[in-house]
N, C-alpha and C positions, 0 to 999 in steps of 0.2 A: 542627455543622449546616452546611448549604450556603446561602449567601446568593444566592438566585436573582434574576436580572434578565433577564427573558425578552423580549429586543428583537425577535426574529424573530416571535413571536406578536403582539407589540404593533404592529410596523411593517409587516407584510406579510399583512394579511387576505386570504383567498382562496387562500393557498398551503398550507393545512393543514386538517385536521379535528381537533376536540377530542374526545378519548376517553381513558379510563383504561386502563392495562394490566390484563391478567388477574391475578387473585389466585392466587399460588402456594400450593398447599395445605400444603407442608412444606419451606420453603426452608432450604437448608444451604449455607454458603459453602465453595466448593472452592478458590478462589484469590482473594486480596485483595492489591492492589498498594499496600501501605502506603507504599512509597518514592515512588510517583507522587502519592498523596494528600498526603503531606507537602510535596512540591515545589509542589503546586498550592494549598496552604494549606487543604485540606479537613479538617474534623473529622467523621469518619464515625461516627455513633452507632448505626446499625442497618443494617449492611451486608446482612444476610440479607433484611431487609424492604425496604429502599430499592431494592436492586439485583436483586430478583426480581419486583417488581410487587406484592408483598403489602402494602406500605405506601407511600403517596405522600408524599414529604417535604414539609414545610411550605414553601410558596412555589413549589413545582413546578406547572407547568401542562402536563400531558401532551398532546402532539399527535402526529399522524401526518402526515408531510410529503408533499406532492404533487410529483410530477415525471414527466416523460416520459423517453424514451430510445430510442436505437438499440441493439438487442440482436442481436449477430452480424450487423449491417448492416441489420436490419429495424426500421422505426420503429413504436413503440407510443406513441400520444399520451397515454396515462395509465398510469403504473406506480405509483409512490408506495411508502410504507412499508407493506409487507404483513405484516410481523411485527416492527415496531419502534415505539417511542414515544420521542419527544424529551421528556425531563423538563423541560428548561429550560437556562438559561445562568448562568454565574457568572464573576466576575472573579478572576483569579489574583493573587498578590502583586505581579507586575510590571505589573498593569493589563490584561493580555491577556484576551480573552473566550474562554470555552470552552463548548462544548455538552456536556451529559450525556445519553446516549441508552441506552435498553434495547433489546436485540436478542433476539428469541425470546419476546417478552412478550405475544403474543396476536394474534388476528385483528383486522384493520381493514377498512374498506370498500375498501382497495387490495389485499386478499389474493389476489384472482384465483383462488379455489378452494383456496388453501393453508390449512394449519391454524394458521398464525401462530406456530408453535412452533419451537424449536431443540433439538438434542440436545447432550448433554454433550461428545461428541468434537469436533464442529465449533467449539463455542464455546471450548473449551480450545485448539484449533488456532489460532484468531485471537489468543488471549491470547499463546501462545508466539511466533507469527510476528511480531506487532506489537511485542512486547518485543525480539525479535531485531533488527528493523529499527531501532528506537530506539537500541539499543546500537551498531548499525552507522552511526549518525549520518545516517539517511535519514528525511526528513519522513514522519510517519505519524500516523494516529489511534492512541490509546493505550487499552489495556485496563485498566479500573479493578478489575473483579471478574468472576468467574464464579460463579453461584449455582445449584445444583441445585434444581429446583422441587418435587421429590417426585412429579412426574407421570411416567407412561410414555407415550411417543408412538410412532407407527408410522412407520417408514421402510422402504425397499426391503429392508433386511436383517432386518426384523422389529421387535419392540418394543425401544425403547432409552430410557434415562433422559433426561428433559428438563432443560434448563438455560436460563438467561438470562445474556447478556453485558452488562455495563455498560461503555460506552466513552466516552472524551472525545475531542473533535475541535475544531479551530479553527472549523469549522462543518460542516454537512452540505449546503451549497449545491453543487450538481452542475451539469455542463453540461446535464444533463437537466432541471434546474429552470428554466433559461432556455428550453429547448425546450418545456416545458409551456405557458408563456404565449404563446410565439411561435406555436405550432401553433393556438392559439385566437384569435389576432389581438388579444389583450388587451394593447395597447401600453402603457396606463397602468400596469398591474401589472408589465409587463416593465421599464418605466422605474423603477418603485419598487424592483424587485429589483436592477437595475443600480446604482442610487444606494446602496442598502443594502450591496451587495457591495463597492463601492468604499470606503465609509466603514469597513467592518469589516475588509477585508483589504488594500486598497491605497490608503490615504488620501493617499499622495503623488501620485497620478495624477489627471488631469482628463479626463472624457469617455470615450466608449465605445472609441475606438481605443487610447488609452493603457491603459485597463483590459485590453483584449484582448492588447496587447503584454506587459503584466505577467503575465497568465495564461500566455501562451506561454513566457515565460522561466522561470516557476516549474515548468511541466510539463516543459520541456526538461531542466532541472536534475534533476528527480525521476526521469524515465525514464533519463537518463544514469547516475544512481546505481543504479537497478535493474540496468541492464545491467552495471555494474561489479562487482556481487556475484553475477550469474547468477540474479537473481530473475525468475520468470515469474508474472505476475499471474493470467493464465488467463481473465479475463472482463472485458476492457477495453471494456465497453459505455459509452456516453456517460453513463448514469446511475451509473456507477462511477468517474467522473473528477471529483474535487473541485476547485473553482476556487481553493481555498486553496493547492494544490500539495502536499497530503498524500496518502500512500497510503491508500486506503480500500477497505473491503469485501473482506476476505480470505476468499474462498470456495475455489475450486479452485487456489489458488496453491501453488507449490513452488520449490525452489532446484535449478537445474541442476547436475549433477555433471560428467560428461564433456561437454566443450564441443561443442555441435552447434547451429548457428543455428536449425534446425527443431524444436528441443525443444518438445514439448507435453505437458502432464500432464492437463489437464481432460478428463473423460469426454465432455463435451458439445461440445468444440471439435474436431469430426470433420474439418473442413477445414483446421485449422491456422491459422485467422485470427489467433489471438492467440499464436502461437509466439514463442519468445524473440526471434528475429531480426526479427520483424515489429513488435515493440512501438513502435519509433520512428515507423514509418509510420502505425500505428494512432493514435498520439498526434496526429499531424498531421491524420488523417481526423476524429478527434473534435473537434479545435480548429476545423476547417472548419465543423462543425455549430454550434459556438458562434458563429462569425463570421456564419453565416446568421441566427441568432437576433438578433444585434446590428445587422443591416442598417438598421433604421429610425432608428438613432441615429448612424450613420456619416456620412450626408449626406442632406439632404432630397430630393435627386435620386436616384431608385433606381438609375439606371445608374452614377452616380458612386460610390454606396455600394458597388455590386458591384465596381467597379474598385479601390476602396480596400481592400476585403476581399481580393480576389485578390492584390493587391500584398503585403499582410501575410502571406497564406498562402504566397506564394512565398519569403518570408524564413525560414519555419519550419525548413526542412532545414538551412540554415546556422547558425541559432541552436542547433539540437540538436547538430550536428557540433562546434561550438565547446564546448558543454557536455560532450560525450562525451570530446573530446580533453583537456579540463581534468581530468576524472576519471582518464583513463588516464595522463596525465603524472604524477599523484600515485601511481597504482598501479605505475608503472614507475620512479618516483623520478627523473624527468628534471629536468635543470637548466633552469629558465626555459622559454622557447618557442623553437622553431626551425622553419624552413620544412619540413624533412623529417620532422617528427614524425608527420604523418598517415600517411605511408608506413611509418614505423617501427612504428606501432601496428597498421596493417593487416597488415603482414607477420608480426608477432607472433601476431595472431589466427589467421592462416592456419596458422602453425606449430604451434599448440596444439590444433588440431581433434582431438577424440577423447581429449584429456588432461583430467584433473580440473581444472575451472576454478579452484577455490579454491586448490588446491595449486600449480598452474602459476604463479600470481601470488605466493603467500606464500613459496614456496621459492626465488624469485629472489634472496632475501636471501643465500642460501648461494652462489649463482652469481656474486656480485660478485667473489669471490676464487677459488673453486674450482668449476668447473662439473660435475665428475664426478657428484656426488650429484644435481644437478638433472637431468642428462641421463637418469638412471635412471627418471624419470617417463615417458619417451617410448619407444614401441616402435620408432619410426623417427625418430631424433634429428637427421637431416642438416639439415633446415630450421632448427631452433632452434639448432643448433651454428653455422650460418652467420650467424644473426641476432645472437647474443650479443656478438661484437666490435663490431658497429655500436651496439648498446645501451650498451656500456660507455663509448663516447666521449661519451655524452650524460648520464652519471650526475651527480647532484648530490653535494656533500660528505656524508659519513656516510650513504651510500645504503642500506646494509644496515639501519640503524636506521629510516630513512624507509620502507623497504619493509615492515618488520614493523609499523610504525604505520599504514600505509595498507591493508594486506591482512589480512583476518581469518584466524585459524587455525580458528575454530569458526563454522559456519553451521548452520541447522536441517537437518541431514542427514535425508533423507526416511525412511530406515529407523528412525532414532531417534525421529522425530516419531510415526510410526505405532505403534511399540512403547510409547511413553509414553502415547499417547492410548488405546490398547487397555487397558492396565492401569488408567489413571485412570477410564475408563468403568466398570470393574468395582469401583471404590472404593479402589484403591491408588494414591496420588499420589506415591510415592517416586521413580519414574522420571521423572515429569513435573517434580518439584521439582529433581531433579539436572540434567536437561537445561536447565531454565530458568536455573539458576545459571550453567551453562557459557555459555549464549547471552548472558548479561548481561556477559560478559567475552570478547568475540570476538577481541580483539587480544592477549590474554595468551599465555603460552608454550604450546607444544605438549607439552613434556615433562610426563608425568603425566596428560595429558588425551587420550591417543591414541585412546581409544574415542569421543571426540567429534569428532576431527579427521579420521580416515580415511574414505574413501568407503564406500558400502554394499558388502556382500559380493556376490559373483557371484550372479546370479539375481534381483536387485532392479532391473534396468535398465528393465523395462517398468512402471514405477510410474504409477498412475492416481489422480487426485484427483477429488473430487465436491464439488458446491456445498453440500451439507448441508441442502437444503430438501426 
């Protein structure tokens, strides 16, 4: 069983609506994360029932969370869980608190015309990508199960099988949660949310400014790690930024192959707002919206509060740059820190434009001693050939081993993800299970796994993703 302790529902009235998930008519487990369940100390007695909405576990108090958000820059004062139900919270073996949420579990008053449902393909996509992120050591919500509901739902491509994703998260508190109360001028509820968030996520800090600084640091580390593996979130709205510093809401996400800062996959990001290279700036923009929500608590004098917020916002770019350089020093196996590291990193990035991002980093291990094989990745190797001697002067001891430990061989290659989801949606889970196994060992050897390591074949370059709603 799950020992629920539902502090959010208890401590933050007015931030949710109570309602039960829809009853799935014929639930069937497609994927169950037994490894994660064991790590979290969960005894799952009825995965099909609990994680489809067919059975509400004892002690659960299903709620739909309220939040606002800027979506592609436009503010919506009320969004909320339109197809999700938070079952409740539990404490893991280490005392950490976790949410359990169902996604695709039915309409709520926040559905805004949607059907509240989810299809098998998008839910299995989140399972795959979130497990890959966890294996890449990137903070993320985790997928506990995907359960087919037995329903058929309608999407643009026609009728498709329905499913529910069960996920766990450090919490589902978003920048948009703060915006929800700030937009309404409900300062008391905003204060309660701030106090709750500090107690749950950053108990070492005091006050709104220290809280904001902690969130900035967590988000800077997270986005720097995204950038390090070529991850494109695709929909970095303020309602999709968790104050815990976890990656959340895997909709139209994908991994970049050939390095191009303007890479966009999402069908709805027509202006490239959330392109790969824009993600650090959007992080800062979103954090500015959080700072606006916290103004009442920064200083009693509104002008001083704005000055304090602006000073904090001015520091974000430097915090991110330091986090990104830390990621890249590991990925390049640099020894310690040196004043020229920023230029070394920038010149490397310029040299690998158009080259597969993952292989350009991973196969540096071979270039420690012999660069010929590495140069074969490049159509025009002049820039990288001039860069390699500079890099070798900064290498740490046992650099080849460090490079292999820091740079994955296996990422969720888009053509493999699509192939696995297509067959899984038709009832054959073999390709999905094989890809999942490979993604759970991203830093392992390439030999024998070439099918998971190599880029997509020609013709797959114009890959487009969809949000799944």
